[in-house]
N, C-alpha and C positions, 0 to 999 in steps of 0.2 A: 775462750773467746766466744763460743756459741752461747754460754750462759750470760756473758756480759751483754750480748746483743738482745737476749730475751729480757733482761732487767732494765735495759735502757729506756723504753717507753714509760715504765712504771717509775723509774727514777726521775724523769721529767715531770711526771704527775706529782710526785712528792716535793719537788722543787716548787711547784705551783702552790702546794699546801704550805710550805715554809714561808713563801712570799705573802700569802694571805694572813697567816697568823702574825707575822712580823709587822704587817701593815696595821693590824689591830693594835698591836703594842705601841707603835709609833703614834697612832691616833689618840690613844689614851694619855700619852705624854704630851700631846699638843703639837706634835711635829707634823702638821698637815701638808708641808711642802714635800716631805720624803715619803709619806704614806702612799700617795698616788704612784710613785715610782715602783713600789713593790707590787701594786696591782697590775701595772703595765708589764712588768717582768713576768708576773704570773700568767698574764694573757699570752705572752710569747711562748712560755713553756707549755701552756695548754694547747696552743696551735701546733707545736712541734711534736707532742707526744703521739697524737693520732697519725701524723704523717710518717713519723719514724716507724711506728708499728706496722703501717701498711707497706712501707718500703722494705722492711726486713722480714715481713711475713710473721710477726710475733704478736699480732692482735689476738685478744682473748676476751671472753666474757668477764673475767676478773678485772681486766684493765678498763673495760667500759664502765663497770660499776664503781671502781675506784676513782675514775676520772669524774664521774658525776658527784660522788660524795665530796671530793675536794672542791669542785666548782661551787657547790652550795656554800662553802665557807669563803672561798676567795672572791667570788663574784656575787654572792648573796648577802651574807652577814657582814663581811668586812666593809664593802662600800656603803651599805646602809648605816653602819655604825659611824663611819667617817663623817657622813653628812649630818647625822644626829649630833655628834660631838662638836661639829663646827657651827651649829646654829648659835646665834647670839643669845637667844633665850629659849629655854626648854621647859615646856609645860609638863603637867603630870601624865598626859595621855599621848604625847608626841612619840614616845618610845614604841607605841603600837605600829607606827609606820615602819620601824625596823622589823618588827614581827611580820607585818603584811608583805614587805618586799622579800624577806627571806623565805616565807612560806610559798609565795608565788614562784620564786626561783627554784625551790625544791620540787614543786609540782611540775614545773616546766622541764626540769632535768629528768624526773621520773617518766614523763610522757616521751621525752626524747629517747630514753633507753628502750621503751616499748616499741616505738614507731620507726625511729630513724638511725639508731646507733649502728655503726658498721656498714651503712648503706651509702652508696653514692647518691648525691642529691644536688639539686640546683637551688632549692629554696628550703628555708627552715620553717617549721610549723610553730609560729609564734616568734617573738623577739628572742634571740639567743641571750642566755644569761651573761656571757662575757661582755656583749655589747651594752647591756643594761648596766652592769656593774662598773664598767669603764666610764660610761657616761656620768655616773654619779661621782666617781672617784676623781675624775680629772677636772671637775668644776673649779677646784681651788687653783689649779694651775692657770686656768683661763682668767680667773679673777685678779691675777697679779700681772696681767699683760697690758700694754698701752691700748690694744684693740678693745679691751674691756673698759678701761678707764677714760679713754679719749674719744671713742666713736660716738658721734652725735646721732640720735635717733631721728629719722625723717619726720617731718611735720610737727616738730616740737621746738620749743624755744631753748636751744642749746642744752638739751637734756641728754645725758650720755647713758650708755648701757648700765653702767654701775649704779645709776640712780634708781633703777628698777627695784622693786621689793623682792630681792632674791631669796631671802629667808622664807618667804611664802611660796615663791616660784619653785624652789627646790623640793618643798614638801609635796606640792602638787605633781611635780615631775616624778618624784619617787612613786606616787600612787599610780600615775599613768604608765610608767615603765613596768610596774608590777602587773597591771592589767594586760598590757601588751604581751608579756611573757606567757600568759596562759590563754591568750586569744588564738583565733584561727587566722590571724593576719600572716601572710607569707612574706618572709624576708629573704632577699637573695643571699646565697652563700658566697664564699670567696671565689671569684671567677677563675676559670682555667687559664693557664699561662701557655703561650705558644705563638707560632707564626703561621700555622696552616690554614687558618680561617680568619675572617674579620672579627668574629666574636672573641676568639682567643687573642688576637692582636689588641683589641680594646681592653680585654682583661689584663693583659701584660702592662699596658700603659697605666691602668688604674692602680694595679698593685705596686709597680715600681714608683709611680708618683707619690703614692701614699707613704711608702717606706722612706723616700727622700724627704718629704715634708715632716714626717715623724722624727727624723734625725735632726733636721735643721730648725724647724719651727714647731716643736712638739706642744709647747704651752698654748700657742695660738691656733694650732691646727686640730688637735685631736678632739677636743670638746665640741667645737662647731661641726666637725665632720661626723661625729657620732650622732649629734642632734639631727643633722641632715639625713643620715641613714634611717633613724627612727621615724622621722616625718615622711620620708619617701615611701617606706613600706605601708604606713597607715593611710596616707593620702591616695596612693595607687589603688589600694584595696577598696577604699570608699568610692573612688571615681569609677572603677570597674563595676562595682556593685550597682551604682546608679545607672550605668549604661547597660546593665544586664549581661556583662561579659565575664563575671567572676566564675571561677572554676571550683570544683570540689577538691578536698585535700588529696584524694588519690591521684588527681591529674597534675598537681603542681608541686607537691612538697618533696617528692623524691624523683630522681632521674631514672627513667627506665628507657633502655634502648628500644626504639620502635621495631617490631618484628619485621624481618626482611621479607619482601614480597617474593613468592615463588617464581623461579625463572619462567618467562613466557617463551614457549617454543616458537620457532619460526613459522611452523605450520599454522599455529593459532593467530599469529600476527597477519600472515597472508590471508587466512580465512576472514579475519576482521576487516581487512582492506578490500576484499572482493565485493563487487556489486551484488545486490540481492538475487538477480537472475542467475549469475554464475554459482551462487551458493545453493540454489535449488537444484541446478544441474549436477553439482558435485554431490549433493545429498542423494539424488536418484541414482547416480553412478555407484556410490558407496552401498546403497541398498541392493542394487543388482549384483555387485561383486560379493556382497555378503550372502545373498540368497542362493546364488549359483552353486557354491560348494555344498550347500545343504541339499539341494536337489541331486547333485552328483553322488553324494554319500547315500541318499535314499535309493538311487538306481543301483549302486553297488550292492547295497543290502539285498535288494530284490533279486539280483543275479545270483548272489551267494545262496539265497533261499531256494531258487530254482535248481541250482547245482546240487544242493544237499538233497532235494527231493529226487533227483535223478541218480543219486548215489555218488556224486562227484566230490572230490576234495577241493578246497579253495585253491586258487592260483598261488603259486610260489615263485619267487624270483631267485635264481642262483647267482653266483658271483659274476657271471657273464652278462647278466641282465636279461636272459632269455626266460620267458614264462613257460612253465610246464604245468600240465594238468595230470593228475593221477586219479585213477578210479579205485574205488574200494574193491578189495578182493572178496570173493565169495567165501563161503565156508570151506575150510580145508585148503585155502590158497588158490582155488580155481578162479578163473575170470568169468564174469557173466557172459553168456553167449551173445554173439553179435557185436563184440568189441574188438578193436584192433590192438595189437601189442604196442608198447611205447615207442618202439623203433620204427613202426610203420609210417608210411607217408601220410600226410595230412596233419600230423602233429597234435591236433586238438582232439576234443572229445567227439566220438561218432554219434550218429543218431540213435535214439533209444531202441531197444529190440522190439520186433513186431510180436513176438510170442513171449509168454512169461518165462522167467528163468527156471532151469531144472533144479530139482531138489537133491541132485546127486552131491555127495560130499567128496567123492574121489575126483581126481583130475590131475593133470601135469602141473607142476609148479612153474613159476615164471623163469 
């Protein structure tokens, strides 16, 4: 079971490859109505393999490279060949458009592997190759609908969309899509689905509505919707560039969670809200309380120095908390003259002797 889970994302990628190759076969046979279906199925498999890999924790570098190699065929070479074979007349150099589109798709996928593969993102760096390939492949579906054949163009004398020179428009469209794939134009990724925020709610509406229209009106919906997606990203980038609000790739192409601000302590908030006069007073109080212990420690060091000069030991505290002082013993265990025994009244150290201590080494012990 675990091995099947590991192989599932790569299996979906190979299904995408099968759809791309079979679409090429159908296009060479002249079946332009079925070939787009295979490209769409390949796009669904391509959208699922990454999500399945993340959901099962089976993503790998091998899967990323395999996915890009397959996309180069399914969304690079296959759609370009479908458009080329569907042209009413093909010149000697028009096949170069197939090469141009496929080359740009390959370069776009290579850049994706280096920059964005495996990373959470809100924008794509350049037009995604599946969107570009599906735009070309689904044109034939749109050309067979009443919307294409009966819609009258505004400000014209009953001229419909079908009367436009589409054999030239598609060649230019192929070149524009190729350029957008390797451009720096940011294109929004699939929005997040959920109900916790307005952004997720709008993303849910867009995704669900797109799926419903794809199932109900796929021929009339998918090609115009993809054209709107292509135009939206390019126009937004141009307008923001004119307004001076365009951003660098590091700021927009991948989603990074903003670093959480360190928690502000209540003392800092109170300090910020205090008036300036109280802040000065608090600062002076802090300085006083900080300097006072330093002076106390200096006095204690001075007392210990004086006691050591008098031959006293530092104060010690026993378990009862009573401080006691002990004098150093003289040589041979004798006490310096002029001192009181520890049990004598007064408890503390007596005054220093008036005469110098004797050099005798004998004497009674304590």
